[in-house]
C-alpha positions, 0 to 999 in steps of 0.5 A: 683441743677440748672446747671446755679448756679453761686457759685462765685456770691453766695459766693460774695453776701454772704460775701458782705451782712455780711460786710454791716451788720458789721459782715464779717465772718473773724471777728467772726469765732465762734458762740454760748456762750461760744464757740471756734474758729476753722477752718471748718473741713471735715467729716474726720477731714481735714481742709478746705482752702481758700474761703471755710473757709470764706464761712462756717464761714459765714454760721455758723454765720448766722445760729448759728452753734457751731460745726466745722465739715461739711459733705455731706448727703451721708457722714452722712449716711455712718457714721450712721447719719441722717440729720434732716428733713427740714435742709438746706445745705450750699455750699462749693467749690471743685476745680479740673482739667481735661485734654482735647485734645488741638485743637490748637496744631500744625498738627501732634503733640499731645497736651493737655490742663489742665482745672481747674474747680470749683464744688459746694458741698452741706454740712451740719453742725454736728449741723444739724445731729443726730446719729453720733458717739459722737466724732463728736459733740466735740466743739472747745476750746475757745480762750486762755486768755493770760492776759498781759504777753508775751506768750513763745510759741507764742514768739518762733513761731513768732521768727521762721518766720524769720521776723525782729521784731523791738520794740520801744516806737513809738505807731504804728504797721506796716511793713516797705517794704523798710527796710523789718522789722516789727515794734511793740510797746511794748507789755505792751502798749497793753490792753492784749497780745491777742491784741499784737499777733493778731496785729503782725499776721496782720503785719506778713502777710504784711511781707510775701507778701513782694517783697522778699518772695511771692511778691503779694503786691506792695510797691507803690500800688493804693488806690484800690490795697492797700485796697485789700492788707489790706483785704488779710492781715486781712483774713490771720491774722485771719487764723493765729490767729485761728491756734494759738488759740488766738482771732483775732484783727481788726482795719480797717477804714471805708475807707478800708471797702468801698474799699472792697465793691466797689471792690467785687461788681465789681469783683466777683473773688475778695474775692476768690483771697483775700482768696487764697492769705491769705492762701498762706501767712499762708502756707508760714509762717507755712512752714518757722516755720516748717523748722526752728523748725526742724533745731532748729533755733529760729530766722533768 
């Protein structure tokens, strides 16, 4: 690969192209008919995070892959697999850090700087590889059909996030930053329970990014900041919905999409920042739920 390959520009251009085509990768994180929703997995079954989820979803959607698992050429060979001739690799990003001597340290003092870097890995989907052990070809399960009733397991999950969730007949779903609560219409007002929980996931990411938790979103944001925050919430809600096994729900206006495109075209870091903040929010939610689960608490 050429040394001047710009992975951030490559990722940004790929995501922009899919948004402009009306198919951003977080809106259809599965392919095939039928197939299931799943996070991209490494060769050893570990889940990819952040921007790699979006990038591998995008590639899978473009090329019609239905497998969730990815690996390098070398990893495939070590598993007695063979990448088919002519298959094209996808790009994933590996983050690391190295320590170097700090030349600006004061005389007589030893100083080191920690320098972060991003490296490109070429990976192949299992659909491109022959000869792997059979378990590598298992496809993801399809999203759960929840019907129109509340799901007990999901009710427990959202209760253990600690978020105050208020229900009334008001036909709007939103997070109130001043009162610090989520408002939801009754579940019966949704066409199905999947729509309810997908919408609740979006508002929960808003809640987690609020001032008393991650504090990554402002109560009084500019139009561009608000569009960015909505992108974080949409991606985070998708991550959470796929984790819970339900189909993500989206209802973004053309104005948001236009704002995302404008920002991404002027800032190649933007989609990386959004994916990273979305991942932080979901990690925060899972940590909170895990702690309450261990302590046997169902609500704050």
